[in-house]
C-alpha positions in Angstrom: 36.3 -106.2 -147.7 32.9 -105.6 -149.3 31.6 -101.8 -148.4 28.8 -102.6 -146.9 31.0 -104.7 -144.1 33.2 -102.4 -143.8 30.7 -99.8 -143.2 28.8 -101.9 -140.7 31.8 -101.8 -138.6 32.2 -98.2 -138.8 28.9 -97.3 -138.2 28.5 -99.8 -135.0 32.0 -98.0 -133.6 30.7 -95.0 -133.9 27.3 -95.2 -132.6 28.0 -97.5 -129.6 31.1 -95.3 -129.0 32.9 -96.2 -125.9 30.9 -99.4 -125.7 32.5 -100.5 -129.0 35.8 -99.6 -127.7 35.4 -101.9 -124.2 33.8 -104.5 -126.4 37.5 -105.6 -127.0 39.5 -105.2 -123.8 41.0 -102.0 -124.9 42.1 -99.7 -122.1 41.8 -96.3 -124.1 39.1 -93.3 -123.5 37.7 -91.7 -126.5 37.1 -88.4 -127.0 35.8 -87.7 -130.7 36.6 -88.7 -134.3 39.7 -87.7 -135.4 39.0 -86.0 -138.7 42.4 -85.1 -141.0 43.2 -85.7 -144.6 43.9 -89.0 -144.2 40.8 -90.3 -143.4 38.4 -87.7 -144.2 34.3 -87.3 -144.1 32.7 -86.4 -147.3 29.9 -87.1 -149.7 31.3 -89.7 -151.8 32.9 -92.0 -149.3 31.6 -92.1 -145.8 35.3 -92.7 -144.6 38.0 -94.2 -145.6 39.6 -95.2 -142.3 38.2 -94.9 -138.4 40.6 -92.8 -136.1 39.3 -92.2 -132.4 41.2 -89.2 -130.4 41.6 -90.6 -127.0 41.9 -89.1 -123.2 45.3 -90.7 -122.9 46.2 -88.8 -125.9 46.9 -91.6 -128.6 45.0 -92.1 -131.6 42.9 -95.4 -131.9 42.5 -96.9 -135.4 40.3 -99.6 -136.3 40.7 -101.6 -139.5 38.0 -104.5 -140.3 39.4 -107.6 -142.1 36.7 -110.0 -143.5 39.1 -112.0 -145.4 42.2 -114.4 -144.0 44.9 -111.7 -142.5 48.0 -111.6 -145.0 51.5 -109.6 -144.8 50.1 -107.5 -147.1 47.5 -106.7 -145.2 49.7 -105.9 -142.3 52.0 -103.9 -144.6 48.9 -101.6 -145.8 48.2 -101.2 -142.4 51.3 -100.4 -140.7 52.1 -97.3 -143.6 49.1 -96.3 -142.6 49.6 -95.9 -138.9 53.2 -94.4 -139.5 52.0 -92.1 -142.4 49.2 -91.0 -139.2 51.9 -90.7 -136.7 54.1 -88.3 -138.5 50.7 -86.3 -139.8 49.0 -85.9 -136.5 52.4 -85.6 -134.2 50.3 -88.3 -132.0 51.3 -92.0 -130.9 48.8 -94.5 -133.1 47.5 -97.6 -131.5 46.4 -100.1 -134.9 43.7 -102.4 -134.1 42.4 -104.8 -136.5 39.0 -106.6 -136.3 38.9 -109.8 -138.0 35.8 -111.6 -139.1 37.3 -114.1 -140.7 36.8 -117.5 -138.9 40.5 -118.8 -139.7 43.1 -117.1 -137.9 45.8 -116.2 -140.1 50.0 -117.1 -139.1 51.0 -114.0 -140.9 53.9 -112.2 -138.6 55.3 -109.5 -139.7 57.4 -108.2 -136.7 60.3 -110.1 -135.6 60.4 -110.5 -131.7 63.2 -107.8 -131.6 61.3 -105.2 -133.2 59.8 -102.5 -131.4 56.4 -103.2 -130.0 55.3 -99.5 -130.7 54.5 -101.1 -134.5 52.7 -104.0 -133.4 48.9 -103.5 -134.2 46.4 -105.3 -131.9 44.8 -108.4 -133.6 41.2 -109.5 -132.8 39.4 -112.6 -134.1 35.3 -111.6 -133.4 34.6 -115.4 -133.4 36.6 -115.8 -129.9 33.9 -113.0 -128.6 30.5 -114.9 -129.4 29.3 -116.0 -126.2 26.4 -118.4 -126.5 25.1 -117.8 -122.5 25.2 -113.9 -123.5 22.7 -114.9 -126.5 20.6 -117.2 -124.5 20.1 -114.9 -122.0 19.1 -111.9 -123.9 16.4 -114.2 -125.2 15.6 -115.2 -122.0 15.4 -111.4 -121.1 12.8 -110.8 -123.8 10.5 -113.6 -122.7 10.7 -112.2 -119.5 9.9 -108.6 -120.7 13.2 -107.1 -118.5 14.8 -104.0 -120.6 18.0 -104.3 -122.6 21.2 -102.6 -121.9 23.5 -100.6 -124.8 25.8 -103.5 -124.1 23.6 -106.2 -124.6 22.6 -104.5 -127.7 25.8 -104.4 -129.1 26.1 -107.8 -128.7 23.4 -108.4 -130.5 24.0 -106.5 -133.4 27.8 -107.6 -133.8 27.1 -111.1 -133.0 26.4 -111.9 -137.0 30.0 -111.2 -137.7 31.0 -113.7 -134.7 30.2 -116.7 -136.8 31.2 -118.4 -139.4 30.6 -117.1 -143.1 28.3 -119.8 -143.7 26.0 -118.5 -140.8 26.0 -115.0 -141.3 22.5 -115.0 -142.9 20.6 -117.4 -140.6 22.4 -115.5 -137.6 21.3 -111.7 -139.1 17.1 -113.6 -139.4 16.9 -114.6 -135.9 18.7 -111.2 -134.7 16.2 -109.4 -136.8 13.2 -111.6 -135.3 14.7 -110.6 -131.5 14.8 -106.7 -132.7 11.3 -107.3 -133.6 10.3 -108.5 -130.2 12.1 -106.0 -128.6 10.3 -103.1 -130.4 6.9 -104.5 -129.5 7.4 -104.8 -125.9 9.5 -101.6 -125.9 12.2 -103.2 -124.0 14.9 -100.8 -125.7 14.4 -97.0 -126.3 17.3 -96.3 -128.9 16.2 -97.3 -132.4 19.1 -96.0 -134.4 21.2 -98.5 -133.0 20.1 -101.3 -135.0 21.0 -99.0 -137.9 24.4 -101.2 -138.8 22.2 -104.2 -139.6 21.0 -102.6 -142.8 24.5 -102.8 -144.1 24.7 -106.7 -143.2 21.1 -107.3 -144.7 22.4 -105.4 -147.9 25.4 -107.8 -148.2 24.0 -110.9 -147.1 19.9 -111.6 -148.0 19.9 -111.8 -151.6 16.2 -112.4 -151.9 14.8 -108.8 -152.4 11.3 -109.4 -150.6 13.0 -111.1 -147.9 15.8 -107.9 -147.8 12.8 -105.8 -147.8 11.1 -107.4 -144.8 14.0 -107.4 -142.9 14.9 -103.8 -143.0 11.6 -102.8 -142.7 12.1 -104.5 -139.1 15.3 -101.8 -138.8 13.6 -99.1 -140.2 9.9 -99.3 -139.2 8.8 -98.5 -142.9 10.9 -95.7 -143.5 13.1 -96.4 -147.0 16.4 -97.8 -145.9 18.3 -95.1 -147.7 16.5 -92.0 -146.0 17.1 -93.5 -143.0 20.6 -93.5 -143.4 21.3 -90.8 -144.4 19.1 -89.2 -141.6 20.9 -90.6 -139.0 24.4 -89.9 -140.5 23.6 -86.3 -141.4 21.7 -85.6 -138.0 25.0 -85.2 -136.0 24.9 -89.0 -134.9 28.6 -89.2 -135.4 29.3 -87.0 -132.7 26.1 -88.2 -130.2 27.2 -91.8 -130.7 30.5 -90.9 -128.8 29.1 -89.1 -126.2 26.3 -91.8 -125.6 29.4 -94.4 -125.4 30.9 -92.6 -122.7 27.9 -91.4 -120.8 28.3 -94.0 -118.3 31.7 -92.5 -117.5 31.0 -88.7 -117.6 29.9 -88.7 -113.7 32.9 -90.6 -112.9 35.1 -88.3 -115.2 33.6 -85.2 -113.4 34.3 -86.9 -110.1 37.9 -87.1 -111.4 37.7 -83.6 -112.9 36.3 -82.2 -109.3 39.3 -84.3 -107.1 41.9 -82.9 -109.1 40.9 -79.8 -110.1 39.5 -78.1 -106.8 41.3 -80.3 -104.3 44.2 -80.5 -106.2 44.3 -77.0 -107.4 46.0 -78.6 -111.0 45.7 -76.0 -113.6 47.0 -78.5 -116.3 44.5 -81.2 -115.5 41.4 -78.6 -115.3 42.7 -77.6 -119.0 42.8 -81.1 -119.8 39.2 -81.5 -118.4 37.7 -78.6 -120.7 39.0 -79.8 -123.9 36.9 -83.3 -123.4 34.0 -81.5 -121.1 34.0 -78.1 -122.3 35.5 -75.0 -120.8 32.1 -74.0 -118.7 32.1 -77.8 -117.5 35.3 -77.5 -116.0 35.5 -74.1 -114.5 32.5 -75.3 -112.2 34.3 -78.3 -111.6 37.9 -77.1 -111.2 36.7 -73.5 -109.3 39.5 -72.0 -112.4 37.5 -69.2 -113.9 36.1 -70.0 -117.5 38.5 -66.9 -118.6 41.3 -68.4 -117.5 40.8 -72.2 -119.2 40.0 -70.2 -122.0 43.3 -68.1 -122.2 45.7 -70.9 -120.6 47.0 -68.9 -118.0 46.1 -68.1 -114.6 44.9 -64.5 -113.8 45.5 -62.8 -110.8 46.9 -65.5 -108.5 
């Protein structure tokens, strides 16, 4: 896959966080990026693979495929999965997001083999919803605010169509974003960032490319805004934003489990997600107890 497309999806996943996971119907709740020697973040490479830690205790590994899925691709992904499981000591779920419009008939596992090794394969073409796209356009006409889910759908939509249609879809999405900005219907401009990578990949005319990038960057040079956002802590903030809507529910569950049931183990797990001080507030256990992992004077 071309580096721009690979980065497009990885930056999208990081910025939208939990919403990205939900979009593909995955029943996992991400906490943070998983950092290790197999998927490192450094100055020369954004990251070789995208792996999230989850509340369920498993690692969620995303792979992105822009050519027809073949046996060699599946073999490579599964070899990485096994290495990651051995290195981390955690179960790994591999999700392959395919943007290629022709589905593969490749099967790497027999039905008798363990389902734990089988990847989840999702074809983005199946996710395109013209009604949803037209609904977003209609909300613009009526000056209605857009949700994070709608913006995510808009950003990903160029990769939900066949390759020959991507350029026109990118242009259409940029026109919509320009209108969204003018009408102030969405207030998180950094969420548009992945489109810079799609523009660089598919728009060959230099003047047109600059014009479209200007829509995304508001006249700030693309390289500058990219570096600024990627070095500003958005990698972690994106995860926080992605689970923002679930925090209130999580706190309620934490209160019920920590206070009403008095389960210290659950309070410890809660502290690893929301922090020791927040866990102490909702569970009734002291900060000292949660930090030490032991009940004191009880």
